[in-house]
N, CA, C and O of each residue as an XYZ file, in Angstrom:
948
protein
N       0.870     -0.815     -0.015
C       0.295      0.072     -0.038
C       1.288      1.159      0.152
O       2.412      1.259      0.643
N       0.123      2.204     -0.635
C       0.946      3.404     -0.723
C       1.065      3.911      0.815
O       0.050      3.865      1.511
N       2.166      4.348      1.306
C       2.448      5.172      2.507
C       2.100      6.815      2.670
O       2.805      7.453      1.888
N       1.345      7.545      3.346
C       1.138      8.992      3.708
C       2.115      9.496      4.334
O       2.740      8.633      4.950
N       2.631     10.813      4.475
C       3.421     11.285      5.427
C       2.974     10.938      6.612
O       2.006     10.310      7.040
N       4.116     11.620      7.159
C       3.617     11.280      8.716
C       2.322     11.989      9.535
O       1.124     11.957      9.253
N       3.023     12.641     10.657
C       1.907     13.042     11.528
C       1.190     14.312     10.815
O       1.808     15.021     10.021
N      -0.299     14.562     11.199
C      -0.568     15.266     10.515
C      -1.871     16.041     11.814
O      -2.196     15.589     12.912
N      -2.410     17.483     11.009
C      -3.834     17.887     12.308
C      -4.813     18.136     10.949
O      -4.424     18.316      9.795
N      -6.149     18.093     11.425
C      -7.161     18.998     10.671
C      -7.981     19.458     11.785
O      -7.838     19.211     12.983
N      -8.895     20.191     11.177
C      -9.931     20.846     12.265
C     -11.524     20.678     11.517
O     -11.993     21.139     10.477
N     -12.076     19.796     12.579
C     -13.391     19.689     12.398
C     -14.501     20.233     13.686
O     -14.505     19.959     14.886
N     -15.600     21.297     12.690
C     -16.159     21.885     13.644
C     -15.383     22.290     14.989
O     -15.613     21.817     16.101
N     -14.428     23.250     14.673
C     -13.498     23.722     15.585
C     -13.067     22.980     16.461
O     -12.976     23.491     17.577
N     -12.615     21.424     16.296
C     -12.388     20.709     17.392
C     -10.719     20.480     16.619
O     -10.536     19.794     15.614
N      -9.848     21.084     17.224
C      -8.520     20.167     16.603
C      -8.955     18.644     16.785
O      -9.724     18.124     17.593
N      -7.952     17.944     15.423
C      -7.482     16.719     15.518
C      -6.298     16.163     15.254
O      -6.001     15.946     14.080
N      -5.278     15.785     16.457
C      -4.212     15.392     15.892
C      -3.754     13.829     15.345
O      -3.602     12.878     16.112
N      -3.588     13.773     14.041
C      -3.519     12.734     13.891
C      -2.254     11.841     13.865
O      -1.369     12.626     13.526
N      -1.805     10.863     14.006
C      -0.236     10.063     14.145
C      -0.454      8.808     13.496
O      -1.317      7.982     13.794
N       0.479      8.725     12.497
C       0.575      7.436     12.146
C       1.514      6.611     12.545
O       2.686      6.951     12.706
N       0.898      5.045     12.802
C       1.704      4.231     13.290
C       2.131      3.099     12.287
O       1.831      3.104     11.093
N       2.836      2.170     12.893
C       2.746      0.583     12.283
C       1.225     -0.016     12.778
O       1.407     -1.162     13.189
N       0.174      0.267     12.852
C      -0.573     -0.501     13.388
C      -2.061     -0.877     12.263
O      -2.047     -0.399     11.128
N      -2.688     -1.332     12.505
C      -3.984     -1.958     11.827
C      -5.101     -1.581     11.927
O      -5.752     -1.613     10.882
N      -5.788     -1.081     13.164
C      -6.827     -0.384     13.423
C      -6.451      1.257     14.056
O      -5.367      1.740     14.381
N      -8.021      1.918     14.065
C      -7.444      3.505     14.208
C      -8.022      3.492     15.694
O      -8.976      2.837     16.113
N      -7.299      4.277     16.300
C      -7.704      4.164     17.784
C      -7.915      5.963     17.939
O      -7.198      6.849     17.475
N      -8.965      6.057     18.631
C      -9.362      7.557     18.683
C      -9.572      7.855     20.767
O     -10.202      7.260     21.641
N      -8.714      8.990     20.754
C      -8.834      9.381     22.108
C      -9.011     10.540     22.152
O      -8.520     11.255     21.279
N      -9.810     11.099     23.243
C     -10.162     12.583     23.812
C      -9.142     12.650     24.878
O      -9.289     11.809     25.765
N      -8.229     13.387     24.986
C      -7.438     13.467     26.472
C      -7.553     14.857     27.052
O      -7.835     15.932     26.521
N      -7.218     14.485     28.443
C      -7.189     15.734     29.463
C      -5.830     16.382     29.391
O      -4.896     15.921     28.736
N      -5.794     17.314     30.000
C      -6.840     18.237     30.747
C      -8.007     18.791     30.002
O      -9.124     18.971     30.486
N      -7.573     19.091     28.558
C      -7.898     20.065     27.635
C      -8.919     19.568     26.650
O      -9.437     20.290     25.798
N      -9.225     18.054     26.850
C     -10.395     17.382     25.520
C      -9.943     17.687     24.423
O     -10.710     17.947     23.496
N      -8.495     17.728     24.266
C      -7.993     17.776     22.938
C      -8.051     15.864     22.048
O      -8.637     15.003     22.704
N      -7.768     15.669     21.411
C      -8.447     14.714     19.909
C      -7.186     14.242     19.410
O      -6.511     15.008     18.723
N      -6.838     13.250     19.626
C      -5.803     12.173     19.142
C      -6.311     10.740     18.293
O      -6.704      9.696     18.813
N      -6.207     10.962     17.208
C      -6.588      9.950     16.275
C      -4.835      9.014     15.833
O      -3.926      9.468     15.138
N      -4.888      7.855     16.433
C      -3.443      6.784     15.804
C      -4.490      6.256     14.864
O      -5.669      5.966     15.066
N      -3.484      6.191     13.405
C      -3.952      5.536     12.534
C      -3.085      4.391     11.472
O      -1.942      4.250     11.905
N      -3.220      3.943     10.797
C      -2.152      2.923      9.715
C      -1.623      4.320      8.955
O      -1.984      5.489      8.819
N      -0.644      3.524      8.592
C       0.074      5.035      8.407
C      -0.197      5.143      6.607
O       0.187      6.216      6.144
N      -0.716      4.305      5.736
C      -1.475      4.362      4.849
C      -3.013      5.125      4.805
O      -3.465      5.514      3.728
N      -3.533      5.243      5.692
C      -4.683      6.403      5.841
C      -4.220      7.232      5.681
O      -3.082      7.492      6.073
N      -5.131      8.127      4.881
C      -5.092      9.606      4.589
C      -5.986     10.929      5.681
O      -6.734     10.739      6.640
N      -5.614     11.990      5.167
C      -6.495     12.779      6.410
C      -8.132     12.879      6.085
O      -9.005     13.038      6.938
N      -8.329     12.753      4.692
C      -9.804     13.035      4.257
C     -10.590     11.319      4.785
O     -11.738     11.244      5.223
N      -9.709     10.167      4.616
C     -10.564      9.081      5.218
C     -10.617      9.318      6.813
O     -11.714      9.047      7.300
N      -9.806      9.693      7.558
C      -9.847      9.830      9.063
C     -10.817     11.016      9.346
O     -11.595     10.878     10.290
N     -10.857     12.575      8.363
C     -12.081     13.001      8.404
C     -13.299     12.757      8.600
O     -14.000     13.317      9.443
N     -13.773     11.580      7.546
C     -15.104     10.581      7.433
C     -15.565     10.014      8.974
O     -16.694     10.012      9.465
N     -14.207      9.507      9.592
C     -14.639      8.806     10.428
C     -14.702      9.492     12.056
O     -15.211      8.998     13.062
N     -14.083     10.629     11.914
C     -13.669     11.596     13.235
C     -15.450     11.809     13.055
O     -16.185     11.423     13.964
N     -16.071     12.510     11.692
C     -17.202     13.625     11.913
C     -18.330     12.400     12.573
O     -19.188     12.741     13.386
N     -18.213     11.188     12.178
C     -19.484      9.871     12.557
C     -19.114      9.994     14.479
O     -19.937     10.149     15.380
N     -17.815      9.875     14.570
C     -17.749     10.189     16.124
C     -17.809     11.251     16.854
O     -17.641     11.172     18.070
N     -18.071     12.485     16.202
C     -18.553     13.477     16.940
C     -18.970     13.859     18.030
O     -18.303     14.562     18.788
N     -20.804     13.217     18.403
C     -21.059     13.341     19.128
C     -20.990     12.436     20.714
O     -21.619     12.675     21.745
N     -20.048     11.415     20.452
C     -19.328     10.584     21.190
C     -17.895     11.701     21.970
O     -17.644     11.933     23.153
N     -17.133     12.230     20.534
C     -16.012     13.710     21.422
C     -16.334     14.078     22.258
O     -15.877     13.948     23.394
N     -17.664     14.923     21.704
C     -18.372     15.706     22.917
C     -18.803     15.476     24.168
O     -18.763     16.184     25.174
N     -19.356     14.049     23.917
C     -20.056     13.678     25.445
C     -18.350     13.103     26.260
O     -18.422     12.908     27.473
N     -17.263     12.918     25.737
C     -16.173     12.512     26.140
C     -15.564     14.434     26.408
O     -14.639     14.456     27.220
N     -15.736     15.084     26.165
C     -15.130     16.367     26.011
C     -15.971     17.040     27.735
O     -15.491     17.648     28.691
N     -17.169     16.605     27.467
C     -18.294     17.148     28.598
C     -17.469     16.324     29.829
O     -16.816     16.838     30.738
N     -17.692     14.955     29.585
C     -17.022     14.423     31.010
C     -15.596     14.797     31.380
O     -15.269     14.727     32.565
N     -14.993     15.068     30.745
C     -13.575     15.739     31.229
C     -13.750     16.856     32.036
O     -13.527     16.958     33.243
N     -14.226     17.788     31.155
C     -14.710     19.355     31.879
C     -15.114     19.145     33.077
O     -14.817     19.955     33.955
N     -16.079     17.708     33.439
C     -16.662     17.896     34.662
C     -15.956     17.231     35.655
O     -16.396     17.046     36.790
N     -14.683     16.805     35.185
C     -14.069     16.229     36.290
C     -13.862     16.710     37.522
O     -14.759     17.533     37.705
N     -13.063     16.643     38.620
C     -12.789     17.354     39.984
C     -11.476     18.064     39.406
O     -11.053     19.070     39.976
N     -10.868     17.581     38.349
C      -9.488     18.205     38.512
C      -9.843     20.028     37.751
O      -9.306     21.132     37.843
N     -10.996     19.466     37.057
C     -11.430     20.818     36.399
C     -12.385     21.515     36.889
O     -13.076     22.211     36.145
N     -12.664     21.437     38.635
C     -13.620     22.177     39.257
C     -12.807     23.538     39.427
O     -11.586     23.627     39.293
N     -13.658     24.568     39.737
C     -13.495     26.043     39.997
C     -12.938     25.907     41.420
O     -13.395     25.212     42.327
N     -11.474     26.992     41.445
C     -10.690     26.766     42.596
C     -11.909     27.937     43.548
O     -12.736     28.786     43.217
N     -11.489     27.456     44.616
C     -12.227     28.001     45.829
C     -11.877     29.324     46.588
O     -12.542     30.065     47.312
N     -10.738     29.339     46.202
C     -10.001     30.774     46.592
C      -9.962     31.298     47.839
O     -10.400     32.385     48.215
N      -9.318     30.317     48.556
C      -8.470     30.481     50.085
C      -7.433     30.622     49.997
O      -6.738     30.469     48.993
N      -7.043     31.034     51.333
C      -5.248     31.250     51.794
C      -4.822     29.584     51.514
O      -5.380     28.499     51.675
N      -3.606     30.026     51.042
C      -2.967     28.675     50.802
C      -3.065     27.220     49.711
O      -2.539     26.112     49.615
N      -4.231     28.164     48.916
C      -4.518     27.421     47.509
C      -3.573     27.750     46.337
O      -3.181     28.834     45.908
N      -3.279     26.225     45.873
C      -1.870     26.964     44.331
C      -2.564     27.230     43.482
O      -3.574     26.557     43.274
N      -2.129     28.644     42.483
C      -2.310     28.603     41.615
C      -1.514     29.044     40.399
O      -0.713     28.984     41.332
N      -1.064     29.324     39.576
C      -0.161     29.177     38.445
C       0.095     30.496     37.683
O      -0.672     30.846     36.787
N       1.033     31.132     37.991
C       1.305     32.189     36.660
C       2.503     31.911     36.194
O       3.552     31.631     36.774
N       2.104     32.070     34.564
C       3.569     31.872     33.752
C       4.669     29.986     33.962
O       5.847     29.765     33.678
N       3.578     29.010     34.560
C       4.465     28.204     34.484
C       4.785     27.802     35.882
O       4.750     26.601     36.150
N       5.061     28.581     36.711
C       5.303     28.835     37.973
C       4.060     28.731     39.015
O       3.030     29.399     38.918
N       4.327     27.819     39.985
C       3.346     27.488     41.168
C       3.442     28.936     42.223
O       4.510     29.513     42.423
N       2.406     29.280     42.700
C       2.293     30.468     43.966
C       1.338     29.909     44.906
O       0.764     28.869     44.584
N       1.066     30.505     46.125
C       0.308     29.886     46.746
C      -0.630     31.528     47.320
O      -0.222     32.596     47.776
N      -1.825     31.058     47.038
C      -2.822     32.669     47.397
C      -2.716     33.117     48.662
O      -2.783     32.317     49.595
N      -2.519     34.595     48.890
C      -3.226     35.055     49.913
C      -4.132     36.066     50.096
O      -3.957     37.265     49.875
N      -5.505     35.290     50.682
C      -6.508     36.336     50.463
C      -6.834     37.038     51.864
O      -7.206     36.448     52.879
N      -6.554     38.856     51.676
C      -6.409     39.465     52.505
C      -7.411     40.645     52.003
O      -7.440     41.465     51.086
N      -8.621     40.087     53.670
C      -9.934     41.017     53.466
C      -9.311     42.812     54.014
O      -8.684     43.023     55.052
N      -9.639     43.688     53.168
C      -9.498     44.649     53.399
C     -10.297     45.440     53.081
O     -10.764     44.974     52.042
N     -11.069     46.895     53.409
C     -11.766     47.867     52.606
C     -10.752     48.647     51.868
O      -9.798     49.229     52.385
N     -11.110     48.598     50.336
C     -10.353     49.146     49.241
C     -11.016     48.616     48.307
O     -12.104     48.044     48.370
N      -9.832     48.962     46.743
C     -10.544     48.314     45.835
C      -9.891     47.138     45.946
O      -8.948     46.947     46.714
N     -10.460     46.162     45.044
C      -9.867     44.901     44.688
C      -8.865     44.794     43.898
O      -9.104     45.232     42.773
N      -7.628     44.299     44.081
C      -6.646     43.956     43.451
C      -5.866     42.923     43.725
O      -6.297     42.070     44.501
N      -4.616     42.787     43.173
C      -4.115     41.165     43.124
C      -2.091     41.786     42.820
O      -1.757     42.550     41.915
N      -1.385     41.333     43.582
C      -0.219     41.517     44.061
C       0.619     40.064     43.893
O       0.173     38.997     44.314
N       2.222     40.246     43.035
C       2.922     38.884     43.238
C       3.703     39.178     44.634
O       4.166     40.291     44.883
N       3.777     38.360     45.287
C       4.862     38.740     46.336
C       6.267     37.823     46.787
O       6.041     36.868     47.530
N       7.243     37.988     46.506
C       8.582     37.206     47.448
C       8.701     36.249     45.982
O       9.357     35.214     45.863
N       7.919     36.879     44.994
C       8.014     35.448     43.892
C       7.597     33.973     43.926
O       7.729     33.028     43.147
N       6.980     34.165     45.269
C       6.045     32.701     45.696
C       5.179     32.804     45.950
O       4.630     31.703     45.991
N       4.234     33.972     46.336
C       3.137     34.113     46.749
C       2.098     34.838     45.934
O       2.564     35.928     45.600
N       1.038     34.685     45.543
C       0.124     35.553     44.848
C      -0.837     36.478     45.940
O      -1.493     35.644     46.565
N      -1.157     37.726     46.380
C      -2.128     38.545     47.100
C      -3.317     38.981     46.705
O      -3.334     40.114     46.223
N      -4.168     38.483     46.765
C      -5.440     38.855     46.690
C      -6.406     39.677     47.398
O      -7.086     39.145     48.276
N      -6.559     40.984     47.108
C      -6.832     41.862     48.159
C      -8.576     41.987     47.887
O      -8.966     42.561     46.870
N      -9.267     41.580     48.576
C     -10.543     41.781     48.450
C     -11.339     42.545     49.530
O     -10.728     42.778     50.573
N     -12.238     42.842     49.458
C     -13.322     43.437     50.977
C     -13.889     42.248     51.582
O     -14.056     41.158     51.036
N     -14.129     42.538     52.612
C     -14.389     41.791     53.582
C     -15.968     41.299     53.253
O     -16.940     42.025     53.043
N     -15.894     39.634     53.280
C     -17.118     39.293     52.931
C     -17.047     38.685     51.365
O     -17.760     37.696     51.193
N     -16.567     38.975     50.636
C     -16.490     38.576     49.086
C     -16.151     37.268     48.832
O     -15.093     36.650     48.947
N     -17.396     36.927     48.416
C     -17.824     35.322     47.897
C     -16.654     34.720     47.249
O     -16.126     35.597     46.566
N     -16.070     33.705     47.168
C     -15.319     32.700     46.265
C     -15.493     33.015     45.097
O     -14.460     32.898     44.438
N     -16.541     33.445     44.418
C     -16.971     33.308     43.170
C     -16.406     34.827     42.220
O     -16.009     34.845     41.055
N     -16.544     36.009     43.188
C     -15.682     36.967     43.094
C     -14.522     36.951     43.051
O     -13.866     37.207     42.042
N     -13.991     36.593     44.338
C     -12.472     36.475     43.973
C     -12.215     35.878     42.549
O     -11.591     36.563     41.739
N     -12.479     35.149     42.348
C     -11.956     34.127     40.806
C     -12.093     35.343     40.100
O     -11.025     35.934     39.940
N     -12.903     35.783     39.721
C     -13.162     37.116     38.982
C     -12.344     37.804     38.941
O     -11.929     38.223     37.861
N     -11.746     38.217     40.275
C     -10.410     39.646     40.708
C      -9.315     38.872     40.169
O      -8.263     39.389     39.795
N      -9.557     37.646     40.128
C      -8.161     37.067     39.700
C      -7.754     36.734     38.412
O      -6.631     36.586     37.930
N      -9.383     36.601     37.730
C      -9.016     36.188     36.257
C      -9.020     37.977     35.165
O      -8.835     38.134     33.958
N      -9.286     38.922     36.168
C      -9.253     40.307     35.303
C      -7.316     40.654     35.391
O      -6.615     41.240     34.566
N      -6.930     40.021     36.717
C      -5.875     40.237     36.827
C      -4.926     39.378     35.548
O      -4.319     39.987     34.667
N      -4.953     38.114     35.654
C      -4.537     36.967     34.568
C      -4.817     37.440     33.209
O      -3.969     37.325     32.324
N      -6.170     38.061     32.965
C      -6.217     38.613     31.417
C      -5.304     39.662     31.347
O      -4.403     39.388     30.555
N      -5.122     41.330     32.139
C      -4.333     42.026     32.181
C      -2.848     41.878     31.694
O      -2.188     42.402     30.797
N      -2.545     40.725     32.892
C      -1.252     40.080     32.916
C      -0.543     39.705     31.168
O       0.593     39.980     30.782
N      -1.469     39.129     30.508
C      -1.318     38.506     29.631
C      -1.295     39.411     28.363
O      -0.533     39.223     27.415
N      -2.152     40.348     28.442
C      -2.274     41.421     27.409
C      -1.083     42.376     27.453
O      -0.795     42.965     26.411
N      -0.427     42.569     28.457
C       0.878     43.093     28.608
C       1.872     42.458     27.865
O       2.611     43.050     27.079
N       1.908     41.059     28.139
C       2.997     40.214     27.494
C       2.719     40.063     25.695
O       3.669     40.254     24.936
N       1.485     39.746     25.211
C       1.447     39.429     24.097
C       1.881     40.430     22.692
O       2.170     39.979     21.583
N       1.839     41.805     23.057
C       2.300     42.846     21.842
C       4.096     42.694     21.688
O       4.573     42.830     20.561
N       4.805     42.478     22.595
C       6.042     42.077     22.676
C       6.212     41.109     21.981
O       7.128     41.280     21.176
N       5.621     39.928     21.916
C       5.952     38.699     21.262
C       5.251     38.758     19.688
O       5.711     38.239     18.670
N       4.191     39.432     19.806
C       3.832     39.694     18.409
C       4.856     40.171     17.663
O       5.366     39.474     16.785
N       5.349     41.655     17.983
C       6.195     42.241     17.183
C       7.665     41.771     16.982
O       8.386     42.098     16.039
N       8.087     40.725     18.301
C       9.389     40.130     17.914
C       9.068     39.073     16.586
O       9.902     38.999     15.684
N       7.695     38.195     16.528
C       7.568     37.425     15.343
C       7.147     37.963     14.140
O       7.322     37.355     13.084
N       6.593     39.078     14.200
C       6.177     39.426     12.426
C       7.311     39.582     11.627
O       7.381     39.031     10.528
N       8.219     40.289     12.082
C       9.864     40.315     11.006
C      10.325     39.085     10.356
O      10.676     38.994      9.180
N      10.282     37.880     11.478
C      11.409     36.607     11.620
C      10.271     35.710     10.501
O      10.705     34.831      9.756
N       8.646     36.135     10.543
C       7.891     34.866     10.091
C       7.325     35.778      8.580
O       6.970     35.097      7.618
N       7.297     36.786      8.517
C       6.895     37.729      7.743
C       5.767     37.988      7.363
O       5.564     38.207      6.169
N       4.896     38.020      8.161
C       3.434     38.569      8.359
C       2.948     39.502      9.286
O       3.661     39.662     10.277
N       2.086     40.049      9.227
C       1.050     41.154      9.728
C      -0.024     40.774     10.493
O      -0.986     40.274      9.910
N      -0.062     40.977     12.264
C      -1.175     40.854     12.673
C      -1.378     42.148     12.780
O      -0.845     43.112     13.328
N      -2.663     41.827     11.840
C      -3.799     43.142     12.460
C      -4.446     43.198     13.597
O      -4.708     44.365     13.885
N      -4.860     42.342     14.459
C      -5.818     42.307     15.398
C      -5.509     41.005     16.167
O      -5.484     39.939     15.551
N      -5.221     41.067     17.786
C      -5.036     39.703     18.365
C      -6.534     39.989     19.562
O      -7.073     41.093     19.645
N      -6.859     39.116     20.146
C      -7.534     39.130     21.489
C      -7.670     37.468     22.156
O      -7.385     36.397     21.620
N      -8.166     37.732     23.395
C      -8.048     36.935     24.433
C      -9.442     36.389     24.532
O     -10.295     37.245     24.299
N      -9.956     35.053     24.850
C     -10.910     34.347     25.549
C     -10.748     32.956     25.993
O      -9.937     32.049     25.801
N     -11.753     33.122     26.611
C     -11.512     31.446     27.220
C     -11.439     30.627     26.085
O     -11.902     31.104     25.049
N     -10.843     29.219     26.041
C     -11.626     28.263     25.217
C     -11.456     27.120     25.821
O     -10.496     26.948     26.572
N     -12.330     26.208     25.589
C     -12.355     24.693     26.123
C     -11.539     24.105     25.203
O     -10.735     23.347     25.747
N     -11.447     24.158     24.150
C     -10.400     22.583     23.886
C      -9.541     22.971     22.981
O      -9.008     22.096     22.299
N      -9.183     24.460     22.746
C      -8.584     25.235     21.899
C      -7.114     26.007     22.114
O      -7.773     27.040     22.237
N      -5.963     26.388     22.247
C      -5.117     26.939     22.383
C      -4.951     28.149     21.801
O      -4.304     29.117     22.201
N      -5.686     27.986     20.679
C      -5.425     29.483     19.797
C      -6.372     29.284     18.799
O      -7.154     28.334     18.860
N      -6.380     30.194     17.765
C      -7.473     30.599     16.569
C      -6.948     31.222     15.852
O      -6.258     32.141     16.293
N      -7.045     30.989     14.360
C      -6.510     32.234     13.659
C      -7.474     32.882     12.649
O      -8.105     31.944     12.162
N      -7.985     34.307     11.977
C      -8.759     34.077     10.677
C      -8.092     34.898     10.326
O      -7.519     35.892     10.771
N      -8.248     34.251      9.228
C      -6.720     34.528      8.332
C      -7.187     35.664      7.317
O      -6.421     36.486      6.813
N      -8.655     35.583      7.077
C      -8.999     36.643      6.403
C      -9.013     37.858      6.870
O      -9.206     38.844      6.158
N      -8.826     37.891      8.006
C      -8.497     39.454      9.114
C      -7.579     39.515      9.217
O      -7.203     40.687      9.221
N      -6.845     38.836      9.324
C      -5.115     38.643      9.717
C      -5.509     38.935     11.558
O      -4.771     39.764     12.089
N      -6.469     38.372     12.359
C      -7.019     38.095     13.552
C      -6.565     36.826     14.455
O      -7.012     35.754     14.048
N      -5.969     36.786     15.300
C      -5.794     35.353     15.768
C      -5.938     35.757     17.527
O      -5.385     36.706     18.082
N      -6.902     34.666     18.207
C      -7.190     34.887     18.927
C      -6.375     33.488     20.347
O      -6.029     32.394     19.899
N      -6.267     33.664     21.298
C      -5.466     33.362     22.145
C      -6.226     33.165     23.425
O      -7.012     33.999     23.874
N      -5.815     31.493     24.236
C      -6.787     31.025     25.121
C      -6.329     32.224     26.454
O      -5.383     32.978     26.226
N      -6.816     32.282     27.342
C      -6.637     32.916     28.575
C      -6.197     32.389     29.615
O      -5.834     32.989     30.627
N      -6.204     30.938     29.385
C      -5.358     30.016     30.210
C      -3.729     30.228     29.908
O      -2.810     30.230     30.726
N      -3.690     30.363     28.807
C      -2.297     30.532     28.287
C      -1.135     30.963     29.545
O      -0.023     30.463     29.716
N      -1.881     32.188     30.437
C      -1.248     32.989     31.148
C      -0.762     31.773     32.789
O      -0.118     32.046     33.802
N      -1.244     30.852     32.473
C      -0.983     30.022     33.791
C       0.373     28.855     33.004
O       1.203     28.438     33.812
N       0.484     28.542     31.992
C       1.546     28.025     31.600
C       2.610     28.648     31.161
O       2.601     29.860     30.949
N       3.799     27.785     30.947
C       5.394     28.328     30.537
C       5.086     29.490     29.492
O       4.271     29.605     28.577
N       5.874     30.130     29.906
C       6.020     31.387     28.803
C       5.933     31.229     27.232
O       5.353     31.909     26.386
N       6.875     29.856     27.121
C       7.689     29.172     26.101
C       6.308     28.797     25.582
O       6.283     29.027     24.373
N       5.056     28.273     26.054
C       4.196     27.719     25.673
C       3.533     29.179     24.538
O       3.503     29.412     23.330
N       3.136     29.789     25.675
C       2.310     31.268     25.220
C       3.168     31.533     23.680
O       2.573     31.906     22.669
N       4.508     31.292     23.724
C       5.391     32.208     22.594
C       5.297     30.865     21.472
O       5.790     31.112     20.371
N       4.704     29.459     21.658
C       4.410     28.716     20.922
C       3.178     28.661     20.151
O       2.951     28.225     19.023
N       2.335     29.282     21.151
C       1.071     29.410     20.063
C       0.885     30.484     19.745
O      -0.114     30.582     19.032
N       1.488     31.571     19.974
C       1.746     32.803     18.615
C       2.020     32.219     17.607
O       1.351     32.207     16.574
N       3.457     31.453     17.898
C       3.974     31.636     16.179
C       2.904     30.645     15.349
O       2.393     30.684     14.230
N       2.838     29.689     16.557
C       1.652     28.949     15.634
C       0.581     29.494     14.551
O       0.470     29.036     13.414
N      -0.256     30.645     15.143
C      -1.383     31.119     14.607
C      -0.834     32.549     14.002
O      -1.664     33.158     13.326
N       0.469     33.166     14.160
C       0.928     33.660     12.655
C       1.459     32.671     11.470
O       1.548     32.832     10.252
N       1.728     31.736     12.208
C       2.203     30.952     10.512
C       0.939     30.566      9.935
O       0.793     30.769      8.729
N       0.086     30.089     10.535
C      -1.620     30.044      9.529
C      -1.626     31.364      8.122
O      -1.848     31.031      6.958
N      -1.340     32.841      8.536
C      -1.081     33.058      7.750
C      -0.275     33.183      6.446
O      -0.398     33.814      5.397
N       0.721     32.192      7.036
C       1.334     32.001      5.496
C       0.375     30.424      5.077
O      -0.188     30.098      4.032
N       0.497     29.815      6.211
C      -0.326     28.409      5.472
C      -1.104     28.047      6.229
O      -0.820     27.601      7.341
N      -2.735     28.223      5.569
C      -3.945     27.764      6.287
C      -3.862     26.205      6.772
O      -4.161     25.973      7.944
N      -3.585     25.448      6.176
C      -3.623     23.919      6.700
C      -2.380     23.366      7.367
O      -1.288     23.923      7.251
N      -2.593     22.103      8.166
C      -1.903     21.598      9.110
C      -0.962     20.422      8.407
O      -0.835     19.236      8.711
N      -0.315     21.257      7.285
C       0.366     20.098      6.116
C       1.597     20.413      6.369
O       1.983     21.261      7.173
N       2.554     19.390      5.342
C       3.760     19.466      5.735
C       4.407     20.248      5.299
O       5.584     19.913      5.173
N       3.945     21.987      4.738
C       4.103     23.118      4.149
C       4.419     23.763      5.628
O       5.483     24.274      5.977
N       3.004     23.579      6.546
C       2.942     24.566      7.485
C       4.001     23.689      9.097
O       4.479     24.342     10.025
N       4.079     22.269      8.960
C       5.097     21.897     10.094
C       6.834     22.484      9.584
O       7.700     22.682     10.436
N       7.068     22.678      8.169
C       8.230     23.118      7.603
C       8.587     24.464      8.229
O       9.764     24.716      8.491
N       7.702     25.255      8.452
C       7.855     26.682      8.611
C       7.346     26.604      9.979
O       7.240     27.784     10.313
N       6.962     25.853     10.981
C       7.400     25.959     12.457
C       8.695     25.474     12.504
O       9.448     26.114     13.238
N       9.167     24.518     11.923
C      10.273     23.701     11.925
C      11.487     24.916     11.795
O      12.482     25.041     12.509
N      11.105     25.669     10.767
C      12.238     26.917     10.290
C      12.558     28.108     11.509
O      13.653     28.620     11.742
N      11.082     28.414     12.293
C      10.875     29.471     13.238
C      10.906     29.105     14.863
O      10.893     29.889     15.812
N      10.937     28.087     14.865
C      10.636     27.318     16.447
C      11.269     26.059     16.063
O      10.485     25.158     15.766
N      12.087     25.890     16.025
C      12.581     24.140     15.985
C      12.003     23.299     16.904
O      11.394     22.271     16.609
N      12.249     23.865     18.395
C      11.420     22.833     18.986
C      10.195     22.759     19.456
O       9.846     22.335     20.558
N       9.442     23.246     18.468
C       7.994     23.161     18.855
C       7.257     22.066     19.451
O       6.301     22.198     20.215
N       7.722     21.062     19.083
C       6.641     19.934     19.600
C       7.273     19.682     20.918
O       6.666     18.775     21.487
N       8.295     20.154     21.641
C       8.359     19.942     22.955
C       7.353     20.892     23.351
O       6.501     20.476     24.137
N       7.293     21.916     23.016
C       6.133     23.128     23.676
C       4.753     22.431     23.636
O       4.131     22.095     24.644
N       4.264     22.218     22.115
C       2.884     21.557     22.018
C       2.560     20.694     22.746
O       1.428     20.799     23.219
N       3.372     19.526     23.133
C       3.462     18.752     23.645
C       3.227     18.888     25.210
O       2.338     18.222     25.740
N       3.995     19.720     25.922
C       3.846     20.645     27.196
C       2.706     21.188     27.520
O       2.301     21.164     28.682
N       1.873     21.887     26.289
C       0.813     22.307     26.487
C      -0.353     20.690     26.918
O      -1.272     20.691     27.737
N       0.012     19.750     26.241
C      -1.504     18.618     26.037
C      -1.019     17.606     27.607
O      -1.747     16.698     28.010
N       0.188     17.958     28.251
C       0.680     17.185     29.069
C       0.616     17.677     30.372
O       0.126     16.939     31.227
N       1.027     18.804     30.692
C       0.420     19.282     32.352
C      -0.848     20.351     32.454
O      -1.365     21.404     32.080
N      -0.895     19.215     33.249
C      -2.367     19.393     34.176
C      -2.466     20.743     35.570
O      -2.121     20.389     36.697
N      -2.768     21.667     35.431
C      -2.550     22.706     36.278
C      -3.661     22.485     37.387
O      -3.752     23.266     38.334
């Protein structure tokens, strides 16, 4: 049989599907925690279009598994109490909840603790929103420098970028508008992971599909990109 090129990636209904080709006889479909990513191990001769047809038929099952993963205890909302662990660009911090009158704010202290200042009686949900707003501001401050760094290297221009919570994707790219979206959760991952996702989405302005040309661009601009991609899918925070 004719062998197809190695690993690839396709997108179906906004779900990124990683295709891994091996010396096997049968297709193996998995939905992996913590983000509900989809991986398909297939025989080497199976092309992307064949995989696409199979995955489309399994979409209801995939959605069900993603919901199950998202509802697991490890994915529950933080309780926002003093001593609770939180992450900021890959480093673990302990939370200090400090009740006092005045404006809510967040500060990093001694490179090991996050101080959350809230008014007395502020519920956990509101505390979480305060921390989330702080996270959003921090990642917003980090992204412009990364885009400015990579634009001349990759040779593209990003017209607009935005941040939002995503369940199953780390980023996305609107090629027509030259707009990239980045997952807010990247603020909790190592900076190298954020760098990788920014480059990944910017490379889509050169190549729409996750094909050999796309991987060649990634190899050229960020030779260790696969390590960062794997870290995103392995590290559970």
